[in-house]
N, C-alpha and C positions, 0 to 999 in steps of 0.2 A: 504493499500500500504506499509506504513512504517513498520507495523507489519511483513508483508510478507517477506520484504527485510531483516529486522533484524533477523527473525527466521531462513532463509535460510543461511545467512552469519555466524551466530553464530554456527549452526549445522555443517556447511561445515568446517569452519576455527578453531573455538574453541580455540582462543588464546586471552589473554588479557595482555596488557603492558601500561606503563605510558608514557604521553607526556612530552617531554623535551624541546620543541622549541615554538617560537611564530608562529602565523598563517600566517604571510607574511613578506617578507623581500625584500630588494633592491639589484639589480645586479650592477655591476661597472658603474659608470656614464660615458658617452660618450659626447664629444664636438660636437655640431651640424655642425662644420666645417666651412671652410673659404668662402663658398658661402653665409652662413647666417652671421657669425660672421666676424668682422673686428677689426682693430686697435682702433675703436671707442667704444662707450657704445652700446651694444645691451641689451635691458632690457625688462620690463614687456611684457608678451606675452600670447597668448592663441592659442590652435589648434582647428579647427572646428570639429563638431561632426563626419563627415566622415574621418577625418584625412588628408584631402588633402590641407587645407589652414592653414598657420601659420602667425598670425598676431603679430607684435611686434613693439617696438619703438627704434629708434636710434638717437644719437646725438654725438656732438663732445666734450662737456663739461657740467658741472653743472654750471659754472659761466662764461659767462651768459648761461642760459638754453636755449636749442634749440631742442625741441623734436617734431618728427613726427611720424605717424603710417605708417608702410609698411606691405606688404604681400608677403609671399612666397608660391608658390604652388608646387604640385607634382601630377603626373598622378595617381599613386597607393600609397598605404602605404608602399610598398617595395621599392620605388624610393627614391632618394636623394631629398632634397628640392631644388627648382630652385632659380635663382637670385631674390632678393626682388624687389618690385615695390611700390614706394611711392603712398599712396591712393589718393593724388592730393589735390587741394585747396577747394573742397567741404568739406571734412572731416578735412584736416589739415589747420589750420589758422596760421597767423604770431605768435601766442602765442603757448603754449605748449599742445600737445594731448598725453596722456599716458594711460597706463593700459587698452588695448583693451580687450573686452570680447564679443565673437560672440554667439548667441543663437543657440540652438541645431538645429533648422531647417535653420540656416544660413541666416535668414532675418533681424536679428536685431544686430547692433554692438553698444555696450555700451562702454563709455570710460570716462576719466577724463580730464578736461581742465580748464584753467584760462582765456578762451576767453571772450570777451565781451558779455553781456546779460545774465550772471550768477547772482546767488543769493548771493555768498559769494566768498571766496578767490580761492578755486577749487571746481567745480560742476561736477556732473555726467550727461552726455549727451547720447543720443541715436541717431543713423543714421539707416534708414530702407532701403530695397530695395525689389522689387516685386518678383524677382526670384534670385537664385544664380548666374545667368549670367548677372544680371543688375547692373549698377553702384550704389554706395551708394548715398542716398538722402541727403538733407539739414539737419544737426543734429538738434535736439530739446532738450532743457534744461528739465530735468525731474521735475524741480520746486519743490515747497513744497509739501508735508511735507519731501521729501527725502533730497533735497538740503537746506542748511541753510547759515547763514552769515559767518560761519567758513569753515573749510576744510571738504569736502565729497569727498571720491576718492576710486580708486582701486575696481571697481565694479566686481561682479561675479554673473552671473544669473544661476539659477537652471535649469535642463534639461527640466522641464515641463514649464518654463518661468513664473512661478508664485511667485517665490521668488527671491529677489536681495540682496545679501550680499555685504557689503562694510565697509570701514573704515571711521572714522570721527574724527575730533578734531586734535589739535597739539600734544597732547599725545594720540595717536590713540587707540581707542577702536573699537570692531566689533559690527555690528548691521545687522538687516535683515528687509526689508520691503517686504509686501506681496500684491498680488492682486487676485481677484476671478477668472477673465479670462484674456487673453492676451490683450483684449480690455478695461479692467477695469483700473481705476486710482490706483497708488501705494498708499498703506495705510502708516500710521504713522510708522516710524522706530522704532524698538525694540532692546535695548541693549541685546547681547547674554548672559549677565549675568556673575556673578563672577567666575564661573567654568572656562569658556573660557578666559574671561578678568581678569585674576588673576594676572596680573603683570602690570607694569607701561604703557607698549606699545604693542599693538598687531596690526599687519598691514597685507596687501596682502592676503585676504581670497580667498579660493577656495573651492567650494563644488562639490564632486563627482557627477556623473550622476545618482546615486541611491539615493542621498541625505543623505547617512549614514556615510560619512567620510568628515570632515572639515579640510582643511589645512591651516595654516597661519604662519607668522613670527613674532618673537620678534624684535622690531625696534632698531637696535644698536645705531642709532644717538641719541636715548633718554636714553634708559636704558636696556641693554642686560641682559638676565636671567642668574643667576650665575651658574645654573646647565646645561648651554649650552656648546658648543664646541669652542666658540670665534666668534666674529663678529656677523652677523645676522644668525640665525639658523631657520630651518623649523620644525614646530611642527604639530601634528595632534590630532583631537578629535573624538570620534566615538559616535553613538547612535544606538539603537537597531531598531527603527522605526522612521518614519518621524515625528511623534508625540512626540517622547521621548526627554528627556533632553540630552544635550551634556555631554559627560564623561570628565574625567580629561585629559588635554593635555599630550601628550607623545612626546618626542624629536625623531626625525627620526634616530638618531644615526650617528656614524662615517663614515658609507659608504657615506652618503649623506652630512652631515654637518661637516665642517673642521674649521680650524683656520681662514679661508678667510670668506667672506660673501656668504651665500646661501639665496636666497629669491625669491619672485614671483613663489611659487609652482603651478602647475595645473597638472590635471590628464587626460589622454585620456579618451574618452567616454566609451571604453571597460575596463577600469581599468587596463590595462597592462603596461602603461608607465607613468612615472613621468617626467614632463619637469620643469626646474627650472633655475634660473639665478645665476651666480657666477663669482667671480674674482679669483678663485682658480688656482692653478699651472696647466698649460696646457691651459690656456685662450689665445686667440689671442689678445685681447685688455683689456680695462679697466674693462669691464663686458661682459660675453658671455652667450649664451644660451646652456644649457646641457640637456640630457635626461638620464634617467636610468630605466631598466625593473623593474616592480613590480611583485614579484614572490610568489605565494602561497607556503607555507611550507607543502608539502605532506608527508614528512618523519616524521610521527608523533611521532615515538619513538626515532628518532635520531640515528638510527643504520646505516644510509647511504644507505638503499635500501628501496624502496616503494614495499611493498608486503602484504601478507595476515595479518601480524600482525597489519599493519596500518589501514587495512579495518575493523579489529575487534575493534581497539580503536574507530574508529568513530561510529561503531554500539553500542558499549557500552555507547556512549553519545548521541544516537539517540533522537531527539525531544527536546534536551535541548538548551540553548542559550550560551553554552560555547564557547567563542571566539576562543579558541585554536583549536578547531576541525571545526569551521564554515569557511570553506574556499572557498565558492561558493555562487553565481555565480561570484561575484567580489572576489579578493584575501582576503578581510576583511570580507567576508561572508555577510549574509542578517538577521541575528539574530536568525536563527534556524539551527540546524544541521539536514539536511534532504538529500533528493535525489539529490539536487543541488551540495551538497559537495561531495556526492559519485561519481557524474559525473566528477567532477574536478579530484578527486583522481584516478579514473579509467584511466583517460587520461595519467597519470604518471606511471601506474602500472609497476613494474619491472625495473624502472630506477635505476641506481646505482650512487648515488651522490659521492661516495668515489673515483671514477675514474677520475683522473685529467688530464691524458694524455694517448693516445693509438696511436701508429703508427702501423696499420695493415699491412703496406708495401705491399699492393696489387695492387699498381699502375703498369702501364706498360710502362710509357714513362716520359720524363722530369726530372728534378732534385729536385723535391719537394716530400717529404714523408708527406702526410697530417695527421694531428692529428684529429682522428674522435671523441675525447671526449672534445676538446676544440679549442684553436686558437694557439696551439703551433706547427705550421707546421715546419718540419725540412728540412734541405738542404743536398743534397748528395755532397760529395766531393771525388775527385779523379776519380770517375767513376764506382761505383758498378753497377752491372747489374740487371735489373729487371727480375724476374723469375715468371711471372703471373700465371703459373700453377705448380710451383715446391715448393711451401710452404707447411708447415703443416697445416695452416689454410689459405686457398686461395693462394695468391702469396707470395713471399719472396724476399729478396735482397741477391745477391751473392757477396761477398767480396773477392778480390784477394790476400790479405795478404801482400800487398806491399804499397799501398797509398789510398786505399778505406776506407771511413768512412762516418758517417752522423753526423751533428751538429745540435743541437736543441737550442731553447731559453732557459732562466732560467725557471725552473719547480718548484723547492723547495729547501729549505735550510735544509739538513738532521740533522742540530743541533737544529732545531726549532720545530720538532714534529715527530710523528711516521709516517712511510710510508712503503709501499711494492712495490717492482718492480719485473717483471717477463719477460721472453722471450723464444721463441722456437729457439734452435739453432740445426745446423747440421754441423760437421767438426770442424775446429779450431785445435789449436795445442798448446802445453805446453807453458805458458807464454803469450798467447794471450788473449786479453781484449774483453769482450762483451759490457760492459757499464761502463763508467767513467764519472766524473764531474770535470770541471775546476774550477778555483777560480780567478775572474777578479783582476788583478793588483798585485796578490800574488802568491808566489810558494807554493800553497797548493791545495786543492781539494782532491778527493777521487776515488778510483777505486771501483766501486760497484760491478761488477761481472767479474771474470776472470778464466781462467784454470792455476792451479799452474805450475811453470816452471819445475818441476821435473817429475811429472807423468801425468799432465793434469787433475787434480782434480778440482772440483768447489771450489772457494775460494772467499773471499771478504777482501779488505783492507779499507773498509769504517771505518771511525774514526781513521786512523793510519797515521802518528805516533802520540803520543807515544805508543799507545796501539797495541798488536799483531794482525795480520791478524787472520781471522777465516778460517780454511781449513777443508773440508770434506774428506771423503774417496772415493767419488763418481767420477770416471773418466767420463768426458763428451766429450772427444776428439776421441771417436771410430767410428765416421762417421755415427752414428745413431742420429735420431731425440730425443732431450731431451728438457724437459720444466724445466728451471732453474729459481729459485726465491730467493730473499733476503728479509727479513723483519727486520726492525728496530724499536724496541718498546722503545720510549723515557720514559715510565713509569718504566719499569724494567730495562732499560738500557742494553738491550740483543740484540744480532744479531741472526738470524735464517737463514739457508740456506735449500732450498728444491731442490730436483731433482725428476722430474716425479711424483709430488705430495706427496712426502714423505720427512719428515724432515731428513736431513742427518748430520746437525751440529748445535750446539748453544753454545753461551758463557756460561762458568761456573762462570764467575765473571762480575762485572760491567765494561761497556765500555762506554767511552765518548770521546769527542774530539773536533776539530775545525769545524766551519761551512763552507759552500761554497756558493758563490753568482753567479757562472757562469753557462752555459748551459751544456748539456750533449753531450758526445761523444759516439755514438754507433759504435762499431767495432774497437776501439783504446783507448790506454792510454791517459790520460789528457795531457801528454807531447808530444804526437805523436812520441813516441819512436818507431824506426823501428821494433823491436822485438815484439812489442805488436799488430800490425795490424792483424786483424782476417781474416782468410782464410776459407770461407764457407758459409753457409746460415744463415740468422737471420730473424725471423719472429715474427709478432704480439708482440711488445714491449708495456708493460702496466705499469702505475704508479698509485698507490693509495695513498690517503692522510691519511691512518691509517692502523691498523694491521689486515690483513686478517687471518681468522681462518683456521684450517685444512681442513674443508670442502670446504671452498672457493678455497683453493690451489688446492685441489683434483679436483674440478669441472673444474679449468682452464686447468689442465693437461690433461683432456680428449680429 
C-alpha cells in the first residue's frame, strides 16, 4: 500500500522541496468566557472524552483555601459551556478538592484532596458512577503504594485507564503508576526519570489520548526554568510509541506561554484543543480557563500554500519517523510517516495560508461585509448599495462618491512585513481612493491604492511622506472592470503596482516610512476627504501577508 501511494504520487507530482516548519502549532488562545470564569479563581480542570463535560475547581482565595469541584456541561461540542454546578457534598468535603480528571469512559473521577482518611498531606482519591447519568459515589482513597505520607496530587489518567500520571513531593516530580486491568490494584509508582524531571520542580501532568505526548508545567513557586517565558510555563515531551522513553521537554512557546502564569494543561481526546489555566491579560479574575486550537502544520515547505509540493515532501519521507512530516492522526503524529499523515494533508489541500483577509462583498443585505478568510468583518458606512449580481466575481458594492465607504478592523502594519493587496474596481474618478489605512491617535496612515488626481492612473502613497508616491501609466477610471493590486516587499524595500495581472510600476530606489496601527477604509481616504470618496463598484478585496509572485497575480486577475 505504502509503495503504491509513493510511486503514484512521485510519478504524477515529481517535486522535492525542504521542510521549514514544525509539525504542529497553536492558534490564538480564547478565554472560556464569563459563564465559566468569574472574578474568583477558576483552576485545575479536565474535559470529558466526549467533550460535553468540563470539571474544574473554583475558590475565593488561597488563604484560607476553599476549593470545590464543579462541572459545566454542553449539548454538543459546538455549543457554549453552561453554568457550573457544584458536585455536592459526596465529592466535595469541608476540606479541599482539586485537580479533577475524568476517565475516558466517564465513569471514574480522580482528584486530589486533603480530606480526612488519607495517607499524607494531600492524597489522590477516586469517585465512581455506574453510568454517565448517575451521581458520583463516595470517594475512595487510592491508598499505598500511590499515596504516601507527603504530597501526592494532580492526577491524570491515560485513555485506556491503565496508567495514572501524577506529581508528588514538596519539590514536585512526575511519576506514573500502572495496573493490568481496570479492576486491578495500582502498582508501585515510578519516577518518569531525569529527561522529564530535569529541573527542580515539575507539576500538573497531562497525557494525550494516544499516550504519545505528555504536557506539564514548571512550578513557579519553587523554581521556574530559566529558559521559560516567565511565571509558570507549559512544556511537552514526546515519545514514538507507548513503550518508548520520553523525549527532551520543549516549551510550548510565546503563543501559549506569557509573562503571566500558564499551567494545568490538558488536551481534548481528539487532539485538536489545548485547555489551560492562566492569569494573563484578558482574564476575568485571579485565574481563568482558556483554550487554544492545536493545528497540524501541513504547509511543509512554508510557501503559504498546501499543494503538490507538500505531498511530494511527505512521500519523500514515507515510512520514516521524522516528526516534521508525521502530522496524523493527532497533530503530533504517531511515530511513522504513512497514510494517516497523507489523509491529514489531503484535508487541507489547496488551502492558502497567505490570505489574511478577504471581503468578497457578495452579501445582499445589512451593513456587514464578512471576511471569508478570518474574523475581520467590516462595517458599511454611509449606505453603499449591495449589487449581488453586478460584481466581477459574484456580487459587489456600489459607492456613491459622496459619503459611502467600508471600515475594517486592524489587519496589519505595513512597516512590519511584506504584504499584497488587490481588488476589482469599475468606475471611480481622478483623485478617488480604493483602499487606505488610518493610524489611531496620530495624523499618519497611508493611502494604499487610488487613482491619481490628474489622469485617473493607478498609484499608491504607501510609505509617504517623506518618500514620493508611486504612479503608473495605467488609467483605471474608464468605467471598465480592472483588477488592481499593490505589493510591498520589506526585503527589497520596493513597491509594485499591478493592473489586470500585469506589473505597471515599481520603485527604482529604496522606499521606507512610518507604520500604521489603524483599520482600513475601502472607498475613501484615511481623512474622509470629500474629494476622495469612490464612485463606482468595488469587488473581492484581498490582503496577503507576503509577496505574491507574477503567476499568483495573473491568476487573481482572471
